[in-house]
N, CA, C and O atoms as a GROMACS GRO file, in nm:
protein
  568
    1MET      N    1  -0.072  -1.510   0.265
    1MET     CA    2  -0.100  -1.453   0.368
    1MET      C    3  -0.143  -1.328   0.348
    1MET      O    4  -0.248  -1.267   0.372
    2LEU      N    5  -0.007  -1.294   0.282
    2LEU     CA    6  -0.036  -1.138   0.250
    2LEU      C    7  -0.092  -1.095   0.084
    2LEU      O    8  -0.125  -0.987   0.035
    3VAL      N    9  -0.087  -1.209   0.040
    3VAL     CA   10  -0.162  -1.197  -0.072
    3VAL      C   11  -0.308  -1.156  -0.040
    3VAL      O   12  -0.361  -1.046  -0.053
    4ARG      N   13  -0.352  -1.256  -0.002
    4ARG     CA   14  -0.480  -1.221   0.049
    4ARG      C   15  -0.582  -1.087   0.108
    4ARG      O   16  -0.694  -1.040   0.089
    5ASN      N   17  -0.416  -1.056   0.219
    5ASN     CA   18  -0.471  -0.939   0.291
    5ASN      C   19  -0.472  -0.791   0.204
    5ASN      O   20  -0.524  -0.687   0.245
    6THR      N   21  -0.391  -0.812   0.056
    6THR     CA   22  -0.341  -0.715  -0.004
    6THR      C   23  -0.470  -0.710  -0.074
    6THR      O   24  -0.535  -0.612  -0.110
    7PHE      N   25  -0.496  -0.856  -0.088
    7PHE     CA   26  -0.611  -0.816  -0.187
    7PHE      C   27  -0.753  -0.765  -0.095
    7PHE      O   28  -0.816  -0.660  -0.111
    8LEU      N   29  -0.777  -0.864  -0.006
    8LEU     CA   30  -0.902  -0.750   0.062
    8LEU      C   31  -0.901  -0.621   0.062
    8LEU      O   32  -1.002  -0.552   0.052
    9ALA      N   33  -0.760  -0.570   0.075
    9ALA     CA   34  -0.770  -0.400   0.114
    9ALA      C   35  -0.810  -0.345   0.019
    9ALA      O   36  -0.884  -0.248   0.032
   10LEU      N   37  -0.767  -0.400  -0.125
   10LEU     CA   38  -0.796  -0.335  -0.254
   10LEU      C   39  -0.961  -0.361  -0.201
   10LEU      O   40  -1.051  -0.298  -0.146
   11VAL      N   41  -0.936  -0.489  -0.254
   11VAL     CA   42  -1.146  -0.506  -0.253
   11VAL      C   43  -1.212  -0.364  -0.166
   11VAL      O   44  -1.292  -0.285  -0.215
   12VAL      N   45  -1.175  -0.360  -0.071
   12VAL     CA   46  -1.254  -0.247   0.053
   12VAL      C   47  -1.234  -0.108  -0.008
   12VAL      O   48  -1.327  -0.028  -0.020
   13LEU      N   49  -1.101  -0.080  -0.049
   13LEU     CA   50  -1.067   0.026  -0.138
   13LEU      C   51  -1.134   0.080  -0.285
   13LEU      O   52  -1.175   0.192  -0.315
   14ALA      N   53  -1.130  -0.044  -0.360
   14ALA     CA   54  -1.258  -0.056  -0.433
   14ALA      C   55  -1.384   0.017  -0.466
   14ALA      O   56  -1.429   0.107  -0.536
   15TYR      N   57  -1.418  -0.080  -0.368
   15TYR     CA   58  -1.595  -0.054  -0.329
   15TYR      C   59  -1.651   0.028  -0.196
   15TYR      O   60  -1.763   0.061  -0.156
   16GLY      N   61  -1.498   0.048  -0.145
   16GLY     CA   62  -1.536   0.170  -0.032
   16GLY      C   63  -1.606   0.112   0.066
   16GLY      O   64  -1.620   0.164   0.176
   17GLY      N   65  -1.660  -0.007   0.031
   17GLY     CA   66  -1.732  -0.037   0.202
   17GLY      C   67  -1.702  -0.137   0.250
   17GLY      O   68  -1.665  -0.223   0.170
   18GLY      N   69  -1.702  -0.171   0.386
   18GLY     CA   70  -1.600  -0.258   0.450
   18GLY      C   71  -1.662  -0.411   0.356
   18GLY      O   72  -1.755  -0.423   0.277
   19ALA      N   73  -1.545  -0.528   0.420
   19ALA     CA   74  -1.518  -0.627   0.357
   19ALA      C   75  -1.642  -0.757   0.361
   19ALA      O   76  -1.642  -0.850   0.281
   20ALA      N   77  -1.725  -0.742   0.449
   20ALA     CA   78  -1.853  -0.832   0.460
   20ALA      C   79  -1.984  -0.732   0.361
   20ALA      O   80  -2.099  -0.775   0.368
   21SER      N   81  -1.959  -0.607   0.275
   21SER     CA   82  -2.075  -0.554   0.200
   21SER      C   83  -1.979  -0.630   0.061
   21SER      O   84  -2.046  -0.646  -0.040
   22VAL      N   85  -1.917  -0.648   0.058
   22VAL     CA   86  -1.819  -0.726  -0.096
   22VAL      C   87  -1.850  -0.827  -0.119
   22VAL      O   88  -1.845  -0.902  -0.022
   23PRO      N   89  -1.901  -0.892  -0.257
   23PRO     CA   90  -1.934  -0.994  -0.260
   23PRO      C   91  -1.829  -1.131  -0.259
   23PRO      O   92  -1.790  -1.152  -0.374
   24GLY      N   93  -1.789  -1.201  -0.189
   24GLY     CA   94  -1.675  -1.277  -0.268
   24GLY      C   95  -1.567  -1.283  -0.169
   24GLY      O   96  -1.481  -1.371  -0.175
   25VAL      N   97  -1.569  -1.184  -0.068
   25VAL     CA   98  -1.503  -1.133   0.010
   25VAL      C   99  -1.490  -1.289   0.090
   25VAL      O  100  -1.399  -1.370   0.070
   26ALA      N  101  -1.588  -1.304   0.170
   26ALA     CA  102  -1.578  -1.381   0.261
   26ALA      C  103  -1.496  -1.542   0.210
   26ALA      O  104  -1.416  -1.612   0.272
   27ASP      N  105  -1.540  -1.553   0.110
   27ASP     CA  106  -1.474  -1.696   0.024
   27ASP      C  107  -1.310  -1.678   0.043
   27ASP      O  108  -1.246  -1.781   0.057
   28VAL      N  109  -1.246  -1.562   0.044
   28VAL     CA  110  -1.146  -1.491  -0.003
   28VAL      C  111  -1.069  -1.560   0.160
   28VAL      O  112  -1.004  -1.664   0.174
   29VAL      N  113  -1.101  -1.469   0.254
   29VAL     CA  114  -1.055  -1.468   0.384
   29VAL      C  115  -0.997  -1.626   0.439
   29VAL      O  116  -0.893  -1.669   0.489
   30ALA      N  117  -1.147  -1.688   0.394
   30ALA     CA  118  -1.157  -1.867   0.375
   30ALA      C  119  -1.096  -1.889   0.345
   30ALA      O  120  -1.083  -1.997   0.402
   31GLY      N  121  -0.992  -1.877   0.264
   31GLY     CA  122  -0.836  -1.902   0.190
   31GLY      C  123  -0.906  -2.029   0.060
   31GLY      O  124  -0.872  -2.147   0.051
   32SER      N  125  -1.000  -1.961  -0.019
   32SER     CA  126  -1.068  -1.996  -0.123
   32SER      C  127  -1.020  -1.923  -0.288
   32SER      O  128  -1.047  -1.815  -0.340
   33THR      N  129  -0.965  -2.003  -0.319
   33THR     CA  130  -0.833  -1.922  -0.438
   33THR      C  131  -0.975  -1.962  -0.552
   33THR      O  132  -0.983  -1.888  -0.651
   34ALA      N  133  -1.037  -2.026  -0.544
   34ALA     CA  134  -1.139  -1.992  -0.672
   34ALA      C  135  -1.189  -1.834  -0.639
   34ALA      O  136  -1.117  -1.749  -0.691
   35ALA      N  137  -1.256  -1.803  -0.592
   35ALA     CA  138  -1.311  -1.683  -0.534
   35ALA      C  139  -1.199  -1.578  -0.560
   35ALA      O  140  -1.199  -1.518  -0.668
   36ALA      N  141  -1.124  -1.558  -0.486
   36ALA     CA  142  -0.985  -1.427  -0.510
   36ALA      C  143  -0.946  -1.433  -0.681
   36ALA      O  144  -0.926  -1.320  -0.726
   37SER      N  145  -0.931  -1.539  -0.778
   37SER     CA  146  -0.885  -1.533  -0.868
   37SER      C  147  -1.047  -1.398  -0.956
   37SER      O  148  -1.050  -1.291  -1.017
   38SER      N  149  -1.137  -1.489  -0.910
   38SER     CA  150  -1.269  -1.431  -1.010
   38SER      C  151  -1.186  -1.317  -0.977
   38SER      O  152  -1.091  -1.270  -1.040
   39ASN      N  153  -1.253  -1.271  -0.836
   39ASN     CA  154  -1.224  -1.113  -0.788
   39ASN      C  155  -1.140  -1.051  -0.810
   39ASN      O  156  -1.152  -0.928  -0.801
   40ILE      N  157  -1.009  -1.117  -0.850
   40ILE     CA  158  -0.919  -0.989  -0.852
   40ILE      C  159  -0.964  -0.980  -1.027
   40ILE      O  160  -0.915  -0.868  -1.048
   41THR      N  161  -1.007  -1.010  -1.127
   41THR     CA  162  -1.021  -1.052  -1.250
   41THR      C  163  -1.133  -0.917  -1.273
   41THR      O  164  -1.100  -0.836  -1.360
   42ALA      N  165  -1.284  -0.888  -1.184
   42ALA     CA  166  -1.321  -0.822  -1.157
   42ALA      C  167  -1.295  -0.691  -1.121
   42ALA      O  168  -1.344  -0.588  -1.167
   43LEU      N  169  -1.182  -0.712  -0.999
   43LEU     CA  170  -1.091  -0.550  -0.994
   43LEU      C  171  -1.014  -0.503  -1.084
   43LEU      O  172  -0.977  -0.386  -1.094
   44LYS      N  173  -0.982  -0.616  -1.171
   44LYS     CA  174  -0.895  -0.560  -1.265
   44LYS      C  175  -0.945  -0.446  -1.417
   44LYS      O  176  -0.886  -0.366  -1.489
   45GLU      N  177  -1.159  -0.529  -1.397
   45GLU     CA  178  -1.191  -0.454  -1.468
   45GLU      C  179  -1.240  -0.311  -1.472
   45GLU      O  180  -1.251  -0.226  -1.560
   46VAL      N  181  -1.269  -0.319  -1.316
   46VAL     CA  182  -1.272  -0.152  -1.311
   46VAL      C  183  -1.128  -0.022  -1.330
   46VAL      O  184  -1.128   0.096  -1.294
   47GLY      N  185  -1.048  -0.082  -1.381
   47GLY     CA  186  -0.907  -0.017  -1.374
   47GLY      C  187  -0.830   0.021  -1.255
   47GLY      O  188  -0.783   0.132  -1.228
   48LEU      N  189  -0.827  -0.056  -1.208
   48LEU     CA  190  -0.765  -0.024  -1.061
   48LEU      C  191  -0.621  -0.074  -1.105
   48LEU      O  192  -0.600  -0.189  -1.144
   49ASN      N  193  -0.545   0.005  -1.096
   49ASN     CA  194  -0.363  -0.026  -1.127
   49ASN      C  195  -0.301  -0.105  -1.029
   49ASN      O  196  -0.309  -0.054  -0.918
   50ILE      N  197  -0.240  -0.214  -1.033
   50ILE     CA  198  -0.169  -0.301  -0.951
   50ILE      C  199  -0.072  -0.254  -0.873
   50ILE      O  200  -0.053  -0.282  -0.754
   51PHE      N  201   0.027  -0.142  -0.983
   51PHE     CA  202   0.119  -0.118  -0.895
   51PHE      C  203   0.116   0.030  -0.780
   51PHE      O  204   0.138   0.143  -0.823
   52GLY      N  205   0.090   0.005  -0.651
   52GLY     CA  206   0.065   0.082  -0.558
   52GLY      C  207   0.161   0.115  -0.529
   52GLY      O  208   0.263   0.077  -0.587
   53ILE      N  209   0.162   0.199  -0.423
   53ILE     CA  210   0.303   0.226  -0.351
   53ILE      C  211   0.250   0.252  -0.169
   53ILE      O  212   0.181   0.353  -0.158
   54GLU      N  213   0.266   0.196  -0.071
   54GLU     CA  214   0.269   0.173   0.051
   54GLU      C  215   0.346   0.230   0.162
   54GLU      O  216   0.440   0.169   0.215
   55ILE      N  217   0.297   0.374   0.204
   55ILE     CA  218   0.398   0.427   0.342
   55ILE      C  219   0.366   0.376   0.394
   55ILE      O  220   0.254   0.326   0.380
   56GLY      N  221   0.469   0.348   0.523
   56GLY     CA  222   0.443   0.307   0.700
   56GLY      C  223   0.583   0.401   0.765
   56GLY      O  224   0.651   0.501   0.741
   57SER      N  225   0.564   0.270   0.880
   57SER     CA  226   0.662   0.307   0.949
   57SER      C  227   0.702   0.208   0.999
   57SER      O  228   0.634   0.112   1.034
   58ARG      N  229   0.883   0.228   1.013
   58ARG     CA  230   0.923   0.076   1.069
   58ARG      C  231   1.040   0.183   1.131
   58ARG      O  232   1.112   0.273   1.088
   59ASN      N  233   1.002   0.095   1.298
   59ASN     CA  234   1.109   0.177   1.490
   59ASN      C  235   1.155   0.334   1.402
   59ASN      O  236   1.253   0.382   1.344
   60GLN      N  237   0.985   0.378   1.445
   60GLN     CA  238   0.975   0.501   1.446
   60GLN      C  239   0.984   0.574   1.323
   60GLN      O  240   0.892   0.656   1.311
   61ALA      N  241   1.100   0.569   1.188
   61ALA     CA  242   1.085   0.621   1.029
   61ALA      C  243   1.059   0.603   0.938
   61ALA      O  244   1.064   0.482   0.917
   62THR      N  245   1.027   0.662   0.850
   62THR     CA  246   0.866   0.669   0.743
   62THR      C  247   0.990   0.559   0.619
   62THR      O  248   1.113   0.566   0.622
   63VAL      N  249   0.926   0.489   0.545
   63VAL     CA  250   0.920   0.354   0.549
   63VAL      C  251   0.842   0.402   0.395
   63VAL      O  252   0.785   0.511   0.394
   64ALA      N  253   0.844   0.291   0.230
   64ALA     CA  254   0.765   0.301   0.178
   64ALA      C  255   0.809   0.142   0.107
   64ALA      O  256   0.920   0.090   0.114
   65TRP      N  257   0.676   0.079   0.032
   65TRP     CA  258   0.706  -0.021  -0.011
   65TRP      C  259   0.597  -0.021  -0.143
   65TRP      O  260   0.508   0.064  -0.143
   66ASP      N  261   0.607  -0.111  -0.245
   66ASP     CA  262   0.548  -0.201  -0.339
   66ASP      C  263   0.471  -0.239  -0.295
   66ASP      O  264   0.493  -0.312  -0.198
   67SER      N  265   0.315  -0.211  -0.342
   67SER     CA  266   0.274  -0.288  -0.275
   67SER      C  267   0.193  -0.410  -0.265
   67SER      O  268   0.099  -0.442  -0.192
   68SER      N  269   0.275  -0.487  -0.390
   68SER     CA  270   0.277  -0.602  -0.451
   68SER      C  271   0.355  -0.672  -0.361
   68SER      O  272   0.341  -0.791  -0.389
   69LEU      N  273   0.436  -0.658  -0.260
   69LEU     CA  274   0.566  -0.708  -0.221
   69LEU      C  275   0.537  -0.725  -0.072
   69LEU      O  276   0.460  -0.666   0.004
   70ASN      N  277   0.633  -0.838  -0.054
   70ASN     CA  278   0.647  -0.802   0.137
   70ASN      C  279   0.759  -0.702   0.190
   70ASN      O  280   0.881  -0.683   0.182
   71PRO      N  281   0.642  -0.647   0.250
   71PRO     CA  282   0.701  -0.502   0.315
   71PRO      C  283   0.846  -0.561   0.371
   71PRO      O  284   0.950  -0.512   0.326
   72CYS      N  285   0.850  -0.654   0.457
   72CYS     CA  286   0.932  -0.710   0.581
   72CYS      C  287   1.126  -0.667   0.528
   72CYS      O  288   1.220  -0.601   0.573
   73SER      N  289   1.093  -0.768   0.396
   73SER     CA  290   1.225  -0.771   0.231
   73SER      C  291   1.227  -0.630   0.171
   73SER      O  292   1.340  -0.582   0.162
   74HIS      N  293   1.137  -0.562   0.134
   74HIS     CA  294   1.168  -0.516   0.046
   74HIS      C  295   1.102  -0.354   0.088
   74HIS      O  296   1.032  -0.307  -0.002
   75PHE      N  297   1.117  -0.258   0.221
   75PHE     CA  298   1.084  -0.162   0.245
   75PHE      C  299   1.191  -0.055   0.228
   75PHE      O  300   1.282  -0.066   0.310
   76VAL      N  301   1.200   0.026   0.158
   76VAL     CA  302   1.312   0.170   0.127
   76VAL      C  303   1.258   0.221   0.239
   76VAL      O  304   1.154   0.190   0.296
   77PRO      N  305   1.364   0.329   0.275
   77PRO     CA  306   1.350   0.448   0.358
   77PRO      C  307   1.326   0.515   0.328
   77PRO      O  308   1.349   0.525   0.208
   78VAL      N  309   1.250   0.642   0.398
   78VAL     CA  310   1.188   0.735   0.335
   78VAL      C  311   1.295   0.858   0.422
   78VAL      O  312   1.387   0.918   0.366
   79ALA      N  313   1.264   0.871   0.528
   79ALA     CA  314   1.258   0.986   0.654
   79ALA      C  315   1.304   0.850   0.775
   79ALA      O  316   1.267   0.735   0.799
   80GLN      N  317   1.404   0.946   0.826
   80GLN     CA  318   1.454   0.922   0.963
   80GLN      C  319   1.343   0.945   1.066
   80GLN      O  320   1.243   1.011   1.037
   81PRO      N  321   1.368   0.876   1.221
   81PRO     CA  322   1.239   0.934   1.250
   81PRO      C  323   1.278   1.044   1.291
   81PRO      O  324   1.398   1.072   1.288
   82GLY      N  325   1.178   1.135   1.340
   82GLY     CA  326   1.185   1.306   1.337
   82GLY      C  327   1.194   1.343   1.224
   82GLY      O  328   1.099   1.414   1.188
   83ALA      N  329   1.244   1.331   1.176
   83ALA     CA  330   1.220   1.387   1.026
   83ALA      C  331   1.153   1.418   0.927
   83ALA      O  332   1.105   1.325   0.861
   84TYR      N  333   1.127   1.572   0.880
   84TYR     CA  334   1.029   1.572   0.792
   84TYR      C  335   1.036   1.474   0.649
   84TYR      O  336   1.131   1.469   0.571
   85GLU      N  337   0.884   1.385   0.637
   85GLU     CA  338   0.924   1.303   0.509
   85GLU      C  339   0.879   1.358   0.390
   85GLU      O  340   0.919   1.323   0.279
   86CYS      N  341   0.780   1.464   0.416
   86CYS     CA  342   0.815   1.521   0.269
   86CYS      C  343   0.900   1.558   0.165
   86CYS      O  344   1.004   1.611   0.206
   87GLY      N  345   0.892   1.546   0.036
   87GLY     CA  346   0.972   1.586  -0.021
   87GLY      C  347   1.104   1.524  -0.021
   87GLY      O  348   1.193   1.600  -0.060
   88ARG      N  349   1.146   1.390   0.015
   88ARG     CA  350   1.263   1.354   0.041
   88ARG      C  351   1.225   1.202  -0.079
   88ARG      O  352   1.129   1.132  -0.046
   89ARG      N  353   1.282   1.173  -0.172
   89ARG     CA  354   1.358   1.097  -0.311
   89ARG      C  355   1.365   1.009  -0.246
   89ARG      O  356   1.415   1.021  -0.134
   90PHE      N  357   1.298   0.838  -0.310
   90PHE     CA  358   1.280   0.696  -0.268
   90PHE      C  359   1.293   0.712  -0.422
   90PHE      O  360   1.285   0.811  -0.495
   91THR      N  361   1.316   0.571  -0.450
   91THR     CA  362   1.278   0.449  -0.582
   91THR      C  363   1.257   0.301  -0.519
   91THR      O  364   1.325   0.222  -0.454
   92ILE      N  365   1.172   0.304  -0.553
   92ILE     CA  366   1.069   0.162  -0.574
   92ILE      C  367   1.030   0.058  -0.673
   92ILE      O  368   0.941   0.106  -0.743
   93SER      N  369   1.058  -0.056  -0.706
   93SER     CA  370   1.094  -0.119  -0.769
   93SER      C  371   1.143  -0.091  -0.919
   93SER      O  372   1.086  -0.133  -1.020
   94ARG      N  373   1.268  -0.008  -0.914
   94ARG     CA  374   1.360   0.053  -0.964
   94ARG      C  375   1.250   0.206  -1.038
   94ARG      O  376   1.305   0.294  -1.104
   95GLN      N  377   1.157   0.207  -1.021
   95GLN     CA  378   1.179   0.352  -1.067
   95GLN      C  379   1.147   0.453  -0.978
   95GLN      O  380   1.054   0.478  -0.902
   96GLU      N  381   1.267   0.513  -1.016
   96GLU     CA  382   1.286   0.642  -0.937
   96GLU      C  383   1.235   0.827  -0.936
   96GLU      O  384   1.174   0.882  -1.028
   97GLY      N  385   1.265   0.874  -0.846
   97GLY     CA  386   1.221   1.022  -0.835
   97GLY      C  387   1.085   0.984  -0.759
   97GLY      O  388   0.996   1.033  -0.827
   98PHE      N  389   1.022   0.911  -0.634
   98PHE     CA  390   0.927   0.965  -0.611
   98PHE      C  391   0.918   1.025  -0.525
   98PHE      O  392   1.031   1.049  -0.483
   99THR      N  393   0.820   1.084  -0.447
   99THR     CA  394   0.825   1.178  -0.327
   99THR      C  395   0.698   1.162  -0.299
   99THR      O  396   0.613   1.113  -0.374
  100LEU      N  397   0.678   1.216  -0.154
  100LEU     CA  398   0.536   1.199  -0.092
  100LEU      C  399   0.512   1.365  -0.062
  100LEU      O  400   0.584   1.460  -0.031
  101GLU      N  401   0.389   1.347  -0.087
  101GLU     CA  402   0.384   1.571  -0.071
  101GLU      C  403   0.277   1.613  -0.013
  101GLU      O  404   0.200   1.519   0.004
  102GLY      N  405   0.245   1.693   0.018
  102GLY     CA  406   0.100   1.721   0.113
  102GLY      C  407   0.124   1.716   0.263
  102GLY      O  408   0.028   1.711   0.338
  103CYS      N  409   0.204   1.718   0.292
  103CYS     CA  410   0.231   1.657   0.458
  103CYS      C  411   0.124   1.836   0.502
  103CYS      O  412   0.112   1.947   0.451
  104GLY      N  413   0.069   1.762   0.622
  104GLY     CA  414  -0.020   1.855   0.674
  104GLY      C  415  -0.206   1.816   0.592
  104GLY      O  416  -0.310   1.838   0.653
  105GLY      N  417  -0.202   1.788   0.524
  105GLY     CA  418  -0.318   1.775   0.443
  105GLY      C  419  -0.344   1.688   0.353
  105GLY      O  420  -0.322   1.570   0.382
  106ASN      N  421  -0.372   1.705   0.287
  106ASN     CA  422  -0.389   1.561   0.138
  106ASN      C  423  -0.308   1.507   0.099
  106ASN      O  424  -0.242   1.577   0.020
  107MET      N  425  -0.245   1.343   0.121
  107MET     CA  426  -0.141   1.337   0.102
  107MET      C  427  -0.138   1.277  -0.088
  107MET      O  428  -0.224   1.246  -0.170
  108VAL      N  429  -0.022   1.284  -0.086
  108VAL     CA  430  -0.024   1.244  -0.277
  108VAL      C  431   0.090   1.224  -0.302
  108VAL      O  432   0.167   1.278  -0.223
  109ILE      N  433   0.139   1.160  -0.390
  109ILE     CA  434   0.274   1.022  -0.467
  109ILE      C  435   0.325   1.149  -0.564
  109ILE      O  436   0.237   1.202  -0.631
  110HIS      N  437   0.450   1.196  -0.577
  110HIS     CA  438   0.496   1.270  -0.730
  110HIS      C  439   0.585   1.190  -0.772
  110HIS      O  440   0.638   1.097  -0.711
  111GLN      N  441   0.599   1.218  -0.857
  111GLN     CA  442   0.740   1.158  -0.930
  111GLN      C  443   0.794   1.243  -1.040
  111GLN      O  444   0.723   1.278  -1.133
  112ASN      N  445   0.895   1.271  -1.032
  112ASN     CA  446   1.013   1.375  -1.095
  112ASN      C  447   0.885   1.466  -1.109
  112ASN      O  448   0.842   1.498  -1.220
  113GLY      N  449   0.837   1.498  -1.014
  113GLY     CA  450   0.821   1.695  -0.966
  113GLY      C  451   0.630   1.630  -1.034
  113GLY      O  452   0.536   1.709  -1.040
  114ARG      N  453   0.621   1.533  -1.061
  114ARG     CA  454   0.465   1.539  -1.150
  114ARG      C  455   0.308   1.447  -1.049
  114ARG      O  456   0.290   1.326  -1.050
  115LEU      N  457   0.252   1.513  -1.002
  115LEU     CA  458   0.136   1.394  -0.997
  115LEU      C  459   0.107   1.255  -0.991
  115LEU      O  460  -0.004   1.226  -1.035
  116TRP      N  461   0.201   1.127  -0.934
  116TRP     CA  462   0.159   1.028  -0.978
  116TRP      C  463   0.055   0.913  -0.922
  116TRP      O  464  -0.001   0.824  -0.987
  117GLY      N  465   0.044   0.951  -0.748
  117GLY     CA  466  -0.088   0.924  -0.770
  117GLY      C  467  -0.131   1.002  -0.609
  117GLY      O  468  -0.064   1.098  -0.568
  118ARG      N  469  -0.234   0.954  -0.540
  118ARG     CA  470  -0.344   0.997  -0.465
  118ARG      C  471  -0.314   0.872  -0.336
  118ARG      O  472  -0.264   0.764  -0.365
  119CYS      N  473  -0.357   0.912  -0.178
  119CYS     CA  474  -0.316   0.861  -0.063
  119CYS      C  475  -0.416   0.850  -0.015
  119CYS      O  476  -0.489   0.945   0.011
  120VAL      N  477  -0.445   0.710   0.012
  120VAL     CA  478  -0.575   0.690   0.096
  120VAL      C  479  -0.553   0.668   0.282
  120VAL      O  480  -0.504   0.779   0.303
  121ARG      N  481  -0.556   0.617   0.389
  121ARG     CA  482  -0.516   0.654   0.470
  121ARG      C  483  -0.543   0.464   0.455
  121ARG      O  484  -0.643   0.423   0.396
  122ALA      N  485  -0.449   0.374   0.509
  122ALA     CA  486  -0.468   0.246   0.517
  122ALA      C  487  -0.393   0.184   0.666
  122ALA      O  488  -0.281   0.222   0.701
  123ILE      N  489  -0.482   0.074   0.754
  123ILE     CA  490  -0.422   0.045   0.873
  123ILE      C  491  -0.390  -0.047   0.884
  123ILE      O  492  -0.487  -0.124   0.891
  124GLY      N  493  -0.253  -0.119   0.895
  124GLY     CA  494  -0.208  -0.247   0.869
  124GLY      C  495  -0.070  -0.269   0.951
  124GLY      O  496   0.025  -0.199   0.918
  125HIS      N  497  -0.050  -0.375   1.069
  125HIS     CA  498   0.077  -0.419   1.115
  125HIS      C  499   0.140  -0.544   1.026
  125HIS      O  500   0.059  -0.626   0.980
  126PHE      N  501   0.309  -0.566   0.995
  126PHE     CA  502   0.357  -0.674   0.924
  126PHE      C  503   0.452  -0.710   1.032
  126PHE      O  504   0.545  -0.633   1.056
  127ALA      N  505   0.436  -0.842   1.112
  127ALA     CA  506   0.508  -0.836   1.209
  127ALA      C  507   0.634  -0.897   1.127
  127ALA      O  508   0.597  -0.993   1.058
  128CYS      N  509   0.816  -0.858   1.112
  128CYS     CA  510   0.903  -0.959   0.999
  128CYS      C  511   0.958  -1.039   1.112
  128CYS      O  512   0.890  -1.057   1.213
  129THR      N  513   1.078  -1.090   1.099
  129THR     CA  514   1.122  -1.229   1.119
  129THR      C  515   1.223  -1.129   1.270
  129THR      O  516   1.236  -1.156   1.390
  130ASN      N  517   1.276  -1.008   1.182
  130ASN     CA  518   1.408  -0.992   1.246
  130ASN      C  519   1.349  -0.854   1.378
  130ASN      O  520   1.403  -0.748   1.410
  131SER      N  521   1.249  -0.905   1.415
  131SER     CA  522   1.170  -0.871   1.557
  131SER      C  523   1.084  -0.692   1.513
  131SER      O  524   0.997  -0.624   1.567
  132ALA      N  525   1.147  -0.682   1.421
  132ALA     CA  526   1.096  -0.480   1.399
  132ALA      C  527   0.924  -0.528   1.321
  132ALA      O  528   0.877  -0.639   1.293
  133THR      N  529   0.888  -0.438   1.312
  133THR     CA  530   0.735  -0.420   1.296
  133THR      C  531   0.747  -0.337   1.228
  133THR      O  532   0.822  -0.242   1.248
  134ILE      N  533   0.638  -0.361   1.080
  134ILE     CA  534   0.596  -0.239   1.007
  134ILE      C  535   0.512  -0.203   0.956
  134ILE      O  536   0.509  -0.234   0.837
  135SER      N  537   0.384  -0.112   1.014
  135SER     CA  538   0.302  -0.032   1.028
  135SER      C  539   0.268   0.062   0.866
  135SER      O  540   0.320   0.160   0.813
  136THR      N  541   0.145  -0.040   0.826
  136THR     CA  542   0.098   0.050   0.721
  136THR      C  543   0.049   0.228   0.782
  136THR      O  544  -0.001   0.262   0.889
  137ARG      N  545   0.088   0.310   0.666
  137ARG     CA  546  -0.022   0.451   0.708
  137ARG      C  547  -0.086   0.513   0.588
  137ARG      O  548  -0.162   0.607   0.610
  138LEU      N  549  -0.062   0.463   0.435
  138LEU     CA  550  -0.133   0.546   0.365
  138LEU      C  551  -0.129   0.384   0.268
  138LEU      O  552  -0.053   0.291   0.293
  139HIS      N  553  -0.217   0.388   0.174
  139HIS     CA  554  -0.234   0.324   0.046
  139HIS      C  555  -0.188   0.428  -0.121
  139HIS      O  556  -0.253   0.524  -0.162
  140CYS      N  557  -0.144   0.409  -0.144
  140CYS     CA  558  -0.085   0.570  -0.287
  140CYS      C  559  -0.112   0.482  -0.436
  140CYS      O  560  -0.025   0.399  -0.461
  141GLN      N  561  -0.192   0.492  -0.506
  141GLN     CA  562  -0.207   0.454  -0.575
  141GLN      C  563  -0.274   0.548  -0.744
  141GLN      O  564  -0.373   0.622  -0.742
  142GLN      N  565  -0.186   0.517  -0.877
  142GLN     CA  566  -0.225   0.566  -0.991
  142GLN      C  567  -0.388   0.610  -0.991
  142GLN      O  568  -0.439   0.657  -1.093
   0.00000   0.00000   0.00000
């Protein structure tokens, strides 16, 4: 289900419309893997980067994770509850030096001081087996 939800989110981001307006999305939601495979290929052709960074919260702390992985088991801490989240270094998928920048405005991700990607608002919730919920706030991509 996580793969389908991630795919659906990428489709909506890529096409900028609602899920109903994107050809083949209804098949993906209904569980058709054939439709998912063909649409994923089409998304690769329009130049979407596979690696994305999700920013969200867990127990009121800011966390991040690789968008292709399960956030319940692959999140990394960015900032403790109530702490300023921008400028704090974190590592995702063995890549170091990421920082969240632009607090109070347009959020971006830097890697080692250089712009890595831009962020857009994202909404989602993951109920993890340890009773914690991880909420998505931003999807960031190159």
